[in-house]
C-alpha positions as a Markdown table, in Angstrom:
| # | Residue | x | y | z |
|---|---|---|---|---|
| 1 | Met | -0.1 | 0.2 | 0.1 |
| 2 | Arg | 1.4 | 3.3 | -1.0 |
| 3 | Lys | 1.3 | 5.9 | 1.9 |
| 4 | Ile | 2.3 | 9.6 | 2.6 |
| 5 | Glu | 4.2 | 10.1 | 6.2 |
| 6 | Ile | 5.6 | 13.1 | 7.2 |
| 7 | Phe | 8.2 | 13.0 | 10.1 |
| 8 | Asn | 10.3 | 15.7 | 12.6 |
| 9 | Glu | 14.0 | 15.3 | 12.8 |
| 10 | Asp | 16.0 | 17.6 | 14.8 |
| 11 | Ile | 13.1 | 20.4 | 15.7 |
| 12 | Lys | 10.3 | 20.7 | 18.1 |
| 13 | Pro | 7.5 | 18.9 | 16.5 |
| 14 | Leu | 4.7 | 21.8 | 14.8 |
| 15 | Lys | 1.2 | 21.0 | 15.1 |
| 16 | Leu | 0.4 | 20.3 | 11.6 |
| 17 | Arg | -3.2 | 18.5 | 10.3 |
| 18 | Asn | -0.9 | 16.0 | 8.4 |
| 19 | Thr | -4.3 | 14.6 | 6.9 |
| 20 | His | -5.1 | 18.3 | 5.4 |
| 21 | Ile | -1.1 | 17.9 | 3.8 |
| 22 | Lys | -1.6 | 14.5 | 2.6 |
| 23 | Lys | -5.1 | 15.3 | 0.6 |
| 24 | Tyr | -3.5 | 18.8 | -1.2 |
| 25 | Ile | -0.3 | 16.0 | -2.2 |
| 26 | Lys | -2.4 | 13.5 | -3.5 |
| 27 | Leu | -4.3 | 16.4 | -5.3 |
| 28 | Leu | -1.4 | 18.4 | -6.8 |
| 29 | Ile | 0.2 | 14.7 | -7.7 |
| 30 | Asn | -3.6 | 13.5 | -9.2 |
| 31 | Ser | -3.8 | 16.8 | -11.2 |
| 32 | Glu | -0.2 | 16.1 | -13.0 |
| 33 | Ile | -2.1 | 13.1 | -14.0 |
| 34 | Lys | 0.5 | 10.9 | -12.0 |
| 35 | Glu | 0.0 | 8.5 | -9.1 |
| 36 | Ala | 0.8 | 9.0 | -5.9 |
| 37 | Gly | 3.6 | 6.7 | -4.9 |
| 38 | Asp | 5.5 | 6.9 | -1.1 |
| 39 | Ile | 5.6 | 10.5 | -0.2 |
| 40 | Thr | 7.8 | 11.0 | 3.3 |
| 41 | Val | 8.1 | 14.6 | 4.1 |
| 42 | Ile | 10.6 | 15.0 | 6.7 |
| 43 | Leu | 10.8 | 18.7 | 8.5 |
| 44 | Cys | 14.2 | 19.5 | 10.1 |
| 45 | Ser | 16.5 | 22.0 | 11.0 |
| 46 | Asp | 18.6 | 24.0 | 9.3 |
| 47 | Lys | 22.2 | 22.1 | 10.8 |
| 48 | Tyr | 20.5 | 18.5 | 9.8 |
| 49 | Leu | 19.7 | 19.5 | 5.7 |
| 50 | Leu | 23.4 | 21.1 | 5.4 |
| 51 | Asp | 24.7 | 17.8 | 6.5 |
| 52 | Ile | 22.2 | 16.7 | 3.7 |
| 53 | Asn | 23.6 | 18.7 | 1.0 |
| 54 | Ile | 27.0 | 17.9 | 2.0 |
| 55 | Lys | 26.7 | 14.4 | 2.4 |
| 56 | Tyr | 24.7 | 13.5 | -0.5 |
| 57 | Leu | 25.4 | 16.7 | -3.0 |
| 58 | Asn | 28.6 | 17.9 | -2.1 |
| 59 | His | 26.7 | 21.3 | -1.6 |
| 60 | Asn | 27.9 | 23.5 | 1.5 |
| 61 | Tyr | 25.1 | 25.8 | 1.6 |
| 62 | Tyr | 21.3 | 26.1 | 3.6 |
| 63 | Thr | 18.6 | 25.2 | 1.5 |
| 64 | Asp | 14.8 | 25.1 | 2.4 |
| 65 | Ile | 14.5 | 21.6 | 0.7 |
| 66 | Ile | 16.5 | 18.6 | -0.6 |
| 67 | Thr | 14.0 | 16.0 | -3.3 |
| 68 | Phe | 15.2 | 12.8 | -3.2 |
| 69 | Asn | 13.5 | 11.0 | -6.1 |
| 70 | Tyr | 12.4 | 7.6 | -6.2 |
| 71 | Ile | 10.0 | 7.4 | -9.2 |
| 72 | Asp | 9.0 | 4.2 | -10.4 |
| 73 | Gly | 6.9 | 5.3 | -14.0 |
| 74 | Asn | 3.8 | 6.9 | -13.5 |
| 75 | Thr | 4.0 | 6.8 | -9.8 |
| 76 | Ile | 5.7 | 9.7 | -7.8 |
| 77 | Ser | 7.6 | 8.7 | -5.0 |
| 78 | Gly | 10.4 | 10.5 | -3.0 |
| 79 | Asp | 11.7 | 12.1 | 0.5 |
| 80 | Leu | 11.1 | 15.9 | 0.9 |
| 81 | Phe | 13.7 | 16.9 | 3.4 |
| 82 | Ile | 12.4 | 20.7 | 4.4 |
| 83 | Ser | 14.1 | 22.9 | 6.6 |
| 84 | Ile | 11.7 | 24.7 | 9.1 |
| 85 | Glu | 14.2 | 27.5 | 9.9 |
| 86 | Arg | 14.7 | 28.7 | 6.1 |
| 87 | Val | 10.7 | 28.4 | 5.7 |
| 88 | Lys | 10.0 | 30.9 | 8.2 |
| 89 | Glu | 12.8 | 33.1 | 7.0 |
| 90 | Asn | 11.2 | 32.9 | 3.9 |
| 91 | Ser | 8.0 | 33.5 | 5.2 |
| 92 | Glu | 9.1 | 36.5 | 6.5 |
| 93 | Glu | 10.5 | 37.5 | 3.8 |
| 94 | Phe | 8.2 | 37.3 | 0.9 |
| 95 | Asn | 5.7 | 38.6 | 3.9 |
| 96 | Thr | 3.6 | 35.0 | 4.1 |
| 97 | Ser | 2.4 | 32.7 | 6.4 |
| 98 | Leu | 4.2 | 30.2 | 8.0 |
| 99 | Ile | 2.1 | 27.3 | 6.8 |
| 100 | Lys | 1.5 | 29.2 | 3.3 |
| 101 | Glu | 5.4 | 29.1 | 3.1 |
| 102 | Leu | 5.6 | 25.4 | 4.0 |
| 103 | Tyr | 3.1 | 24.5 | 1.7 |
| 104 | Arg | 4.9 | 26.2 | -0.8 |
| 105 | Val | 8.3 | 24.0 | -0.2 |
| 106 | Ile | 6.4 | 20.8 | 0.3 |
| 107 | Phe | 4.8 | 21.6 | -3.7 |
| 108 | His | 8.1 | 22.8 | -5.1 |
| 109 | Gly | 9.2 | 19.7 | -4.1 |
| 110 | Leu | 6.2 | 17.3 | -5.1 |
| 111 | Leu | 6.9 | 19.4 | -8.6 |
| 112 | His | 11.0 | 18.5 | -8.7 |
| 113 | Leu | 9.4 | 14.5 | -8.0 |
| 114 | Ile | 6.7 | 15.0 | -11.4 |
| 115 | Gly | 9.8 | 16.3 | -13.3 |
| 116 | Tyr | 9.7 | 20.5 | -13.3 |
| 117 | Asn | 12.9 | 22.0 | -13.4 |
| 118 | Asp | 13.6 | 25.5 | -12.2 |
| 119 | Lys | 17.7 | 26.2 | -13.4 |
| 120 | Thr | 16.7 | 28.7 | -16.0 |
| 121 | Asp | 14.4 | 32.2 | -15.8 |
| 122 | Glu | 11.9 | 30.4 | -18.0 |
| 123 | Glu | 11.6 | 27.0 | -16.0 |
| 124 | Gln | 11.3 | 29.6 | -12.4 |
| 125 | Lys | 8.4 | 30.7 | -14.0 |
| 126 | Ile | 7.0 | 27.7 | -14.5 |
| 127 | Met | 7.5 | 26.5 | -11.2 |
| 128 | Arg | 6.5 | 29.0 | -9.7 |
| 129 | Ala | 3.1 | 29.7 | -11.6 |
| 130 | Lys | 2.9 | 26.1 | -10.9 |
| 131 | Glu | 3.1 | 26.8 | -7.0 |
| 132 | Asp | 0.8 | 29.4 | -7.3 |
| 133 | Leu | -2.0 | 27.3 | -8.6 |
| 134 | Tyr | -1.7 | 24.7 | -6.3 |
| 135 | Leu | -1.5 | 27.1 | -3.3 |
| 136 | Ser | -4.6 | 29.2 | -4.8 |
| 137 | Glu | -6.7 | 25.3 | -4.0 |
| 138 | Val | -5.8 | 25.0 | -0.3 |
| 139 | Asp | -8.5 | 26.1 | 1.7 |
| 140 | Phe | -5.6 | 27.2 | 4.9 |
| 141 | Ser | -8.9 | 28.5 | 6.5 |
| 142 | Glu | -8.9 | 24.8 | 7.8 |
| 143 | Ile | -5.8 | 24.9 | 9.7 |
| 144 | Glu | -3.1 | 27.5 | 11.6 |
| 145 | Ile | 0.5 | 26.4 | 13.0 |
């Protein structure tokens, strides 16, 4: 059975409605005409994510998300490691709520799993438009952090 799981590593757990997050993960994947496989979202500290970035990608810098892709055909599977500290900083910088920024980063990672990239300006525009589209579908009145 395919599953979507959410874990915390090296942080105080956030009060999230995991069923809400899972609902919108499935919605995004289904909207992109893919099948949801095993998706793991790991919310963690900057240090935890930096260690992964150094160990697996040879990058020595902070980032908000690292995505590991385990896709099999049309089935979208992978691990999304997300730095809550970066998400908080992003939410302040872009003047948005923490929960909206968290969903944006989750959607960003999912879009990478589906095959979208953000290396060029054009790819970044497409990625941002997709993030905005899926964010517009989320009922944020149902949740709070």
